[in-house]
N, CA, C and O of each residue as an XYZ file, in Angstrom:
256
protein
N      -7.501     71.872    -24.531
C      -6.979     70.838    -25.410
C      -7.170     69.482    -24.741
O      -6.658     69.246    -23.647
N      -7.892     68.610    -25.387
C      -8.036     67.270    -24.836
C      -6.824     66.431    -25.221
O      -6.184     66.669    -26.245
N      -6.529     65.470    -24.400
C      -5.356     64.639    -24.617
C      -5.654     63.607    -25.701
O      -6.396     62.651    -25.472
N      -5.078     63.805    -26.865
C      -5.256     62.877    -27.976
C      -3.910     62.243    -28.313
O      -2.896     62.518    -27.672
N      -3.927     61.403    -29.317
C      -2.700     60.729    -29.731
C      -1.632     61.735    -30.156
O      -0.463     61.586    -29.800
N      -2.027     62.751    -30.910
C      -1.042     63.711    -31.413
C      -0.494     64.601    -30.303
O       0.686     64.953    -30.327
N      -1.324     64.972    -29.333
C      -0.798     65.778    -28.237
C       0.122     64.936    -27.358
O       1.121     65.438    -26.841
N      -0.209     63.668    -27.189
C       0.678     62.771    -26.458
C       1.979     62.577    -27.230
O       3.048     62.479    -26.628
N       1.899     62.522    -28.537
C       3.079     62.392    -29.378
C       4.000     63.602    -29.237
O       5.221     63.468    -29.316
N       3.422     64.771    -29.030
C       4.227     65.975    -28.798
C       5.056     65.822    -27.529
O       6.247     66.133    -27.530
N       4.448     65.352    -26.459
C       5.174     65.172    -25.200
C       6.227     64.070    -25.305
O       7.296     64.180    -24.705
N       5.940     63.029    -26.046
C       6.915     61.962    -26.245
C       8.108     62.481    -27.047
O       9.250     62.121    -26.760
N       7.852     63.326    -28.052
C       8.943     63.938    -28.816
C       9.829     64.795    -27.940
O      11.052     64.769    -28.080
N       9.230     65.555    -27.038
C      10.009     66.363    -26.096
C      10.829     65.451    -25.184
O      11.966     65.767    -24.835
N      10.237     64.318    -24.805
C      10.960     63.352    -23.978
C      12.180     62.787    -24.688
O      13.247     62.667    -24.085
N      12.035     62.438    -25.961
C      13.178     61.965    -26.743
C      14.266     63.031    -26.813
O      15.451     62.716    -26.705
N      13.872     64.281    -26.990
C      14.828     65.384    -27.049
C      15.617     65.467    -25.741
O      16.840     65.608    -25.758
N      14.921     65.381    -24.621
C      15.576     65.464    -23.311
C      16.490     64.262    -23.082
O      17.590     64.416    -22.551
N      16.050     63.074    -23.474
C      16.890     61.882    -23.329
C      18.166     62.028    -24.155
O      19.239     61.625    -23.708
N      18.061     62.599    -25.356
C      19.246     62.831    -26.181
C      20.242     63.750    -25.506
O      21.448     63.507    -25.557
N      19.750     64.802    -24.874
C      20.645     65.715    -24.152
C      21.305     64.993    -22.982
O      22.502     65.156    -22.746
N      20.530     64.197    -22.249
C      21.085     63.468    -21.107
C      22.129     62.444    -21.542
O      23.119     62.244    -20.838
N      21.932     61.799    -22.677
C      22.923     60.845    -23.184
C      24.232     61.561    -23.481
O      25.303     61.043    -23.168
N      24.160     62.738    -24.079
C      25.377     63.487    -24.398
C      26.072     63.948    -23.121
O      27.297     63.875    -23.022
N      25.307     64.419    -22.153
C      25.901     64.959    -20.924
C      26.509     63.854    -20.059
O      27.646     63.983    -19.605
N      25.760     62.765    -19.824
C      26.215     61.731    -18.895
C      26.982     60.600    -19.559
O      27.561     59.767    -18.860
N      27.005     60.542    -20.872
C      27.757     59.549    -21.649
C      27.401     58.110    -21.280
O      28.271     57.240    -21.233
N      26.117     57.867    -21.021
C      25.674     56.496    -20.770
C      24.236     56.335    -21.220
O      23.432     57.265    -21.159
N      23.936     55.132    -21.671
C      22.589     54.744    -22.056
C      22.487     53.259    -21.761
O      22.737     52.432    -22.638
N      22.128     52.917    -20.553
C      22.123     51.572    -19.972
C      23.534     51.036    -19.767
O      23.759     50.255    -18.843
N      24.482     51.429    -20.596
C      25.889     51.074    -20.409
C      26.713     52.341    -20.612
O      26.224     53.326    -21.165
N      27.952     52.309    -20.167
C      28.851     53.433    -20.409
C      29.170     53.507    -21.900
O      29.436     52.487    -22.537
N      29.142     54.712    -22.449
C      29.425     54.907    -23.867
C      30.701     55.721    -24.029
O      31.017     56.577    -23.202
N      31.417     55.447    -25.087
C      32.552     56.291    -25.422
C      32.027     57.634    -25.910
O      30.863     57.756    -26.293
N      32.887     58.628    -25.892
C      32.480     59.995    -26.192
C      31.815     60.115    -27.559
O      30.753     60.727    -27.672
N      32.420     59.541    -28.598
C      31.852     59.698    -29.944
C      30.517     58.962    -30.082
O      29.620     59.435    -30.780
N      30.380     57.812    -29.422
C      29.109     57.081    -29.496
C      28.000     57.794    -28.727
O      26.839     57.766    -29.133
N      28.362     58.428    -27.621
C      27.338     59.178    -26.887
C      26.864     60.372    -27.710
O      25.680     60.706    -27.684
N      27.769     61.016    -28.437
C      27.370     62.135    -29.298
C      26.484     61.661    -30.447
O      25.488     62.307    -30.773
N      26.843     60.542    -31.056
C      26.046     60.025    -32.174
C      24.650     59.630    -31.703
O      23.655     60.044    -32.298
N      24.572     58.838    -30.644
C      23.277     58.384    -30.143
C      22.452     59.553    -29.617
O      21.249     59.623    -29.869
N      23.084     60.470    -28.889
C      22.371     61.635    -28.377
C      21.829     62.512    -29.491
O      20.708     63.013    -29.404
N      22.621     62.696    -30.534
C      22.181     63.502    -31.672
C      21.005     62.842    -32.391
O      20.066     63.523    -32.803
N      21.056     61.524    -32.540
C      19.935     60.817    -33.171
C      18.655     60.972    -32.354
O      17.583     61.198    -32.916
N      18.762     60.853    -31.040
C      17.584     61.038    -30.188
C      17.054     62.460    -30.287
O      15.841     62.661    -30.350
N      17.936     63.443    -30.300
C      17.513     64.844    -30.402
C      16.823     65.100    -31.738
O      15.779     65.751    -31.779
N      17.394     64.598    -32.824
C      16.784     64.796    -34.141
C      15.429     64.109    -34.241
O      14.473     64.690    -34.755
N      15.342     62.872    -33.751
C      14.065     62.159    -33.817
C      13.015     62.837    -32.936
O      11.857     62.959    -33.336
N      13.406     63.273    -31.756
C      12.466     63.962    -30.876
C      11.983     65.268    -31.470
O      10.803     65.604    -31.370
N      12.894     66.009    -32.090
C      12.509     67.265    -32.738
C      11.557     67.009    -33.897
O      10.563     67.717    -34.058
N      11.859     66.000    -34.701
C      11.005     65.650    -35.837
C       9.613     65.241    -35.372
O       8.610     65.677    -35.938
N       9.554     64.408    -34.349
C       8.263     63.925    -33.854
C       7.446     65.059    -33.240
O       6.241     65.151    -33.471
N       8.096     65.921    -32.459
C       7.389     67.047    -31.841
C       6.920     68.037    -32.905
O       5.815     68.569    -32.810
N       7.753     68.287    -33.919
C       7.381     69.210    -34.995
C       6.165     68.696    -35.760
O       5.228     69.452    -36.018
N       6.177     67.407    -36.126
C       5.041     66.833    -36.861
C       3.751     66.907    -36.069
O       2.701     67.241    -36.618
N       3.819     66.601    -34.797
C       2.592     66.631    -34.002
C       2.135     68.060    -33.750
O       0.931     68.310    -33.685
N       3.063     69.006    -33.607
C       2.676     70.408    -33.416
C       1.987     70.950    -34.665
O       0.993     71.668    -34.559
N       2.502     70.616    -35.841
C       1.871     71.045    -37.089
C       0.480     70.430    -37.210
O      -0.463     71.118    -37.602
N       0.339     69.155    -36.883
C      -0.961     68.487    -36.959
C      -1.958     69.131    -35.996
O      -3.107     69.376    -36.363
N      -1.521     69.404    -34.774
C      -2.408     70.022    -33.782
C      -2.816     71.417    -34.233
O      -3.983     71.791    -34.110
N      -1.871     72.188    -34.754
C      -2.163     73.552    -35.198
C      -3.158     73.564    -36.357
O      -4.035     74.427    -36.400
N      -3.043     72.639    -37.283
C      -3.928     72.610    -38.452
C      -5.320     72.065    -38.147
O      -6.274     72.389    -38.854
N      -5.450     71.253    -37.118
C      -6.731     70.610    -36.843
C      -7.494     71.212    -35.677
O      -8.538     70.680    -35.298
N      -7.015     72.292    -35.099
C      -7.766     72.926    -34.006
C      -8.501     74.140    -34.476
O      -9.183     74.793    -33.687
């Protein structure tokens, strides 16, 4: 597999997913966050990362 935009997008989506988990666990994102805000922001990052990784995985699967 050569490194293309969509394969790079898959890794970036996984990165967003991991950042979302870290925000929930450590309750900070450049500043200290309250518990409910860390859950909201972490969940948004996890959902966006999952969506981005899913879209790029489907694109890679269909075009290879």
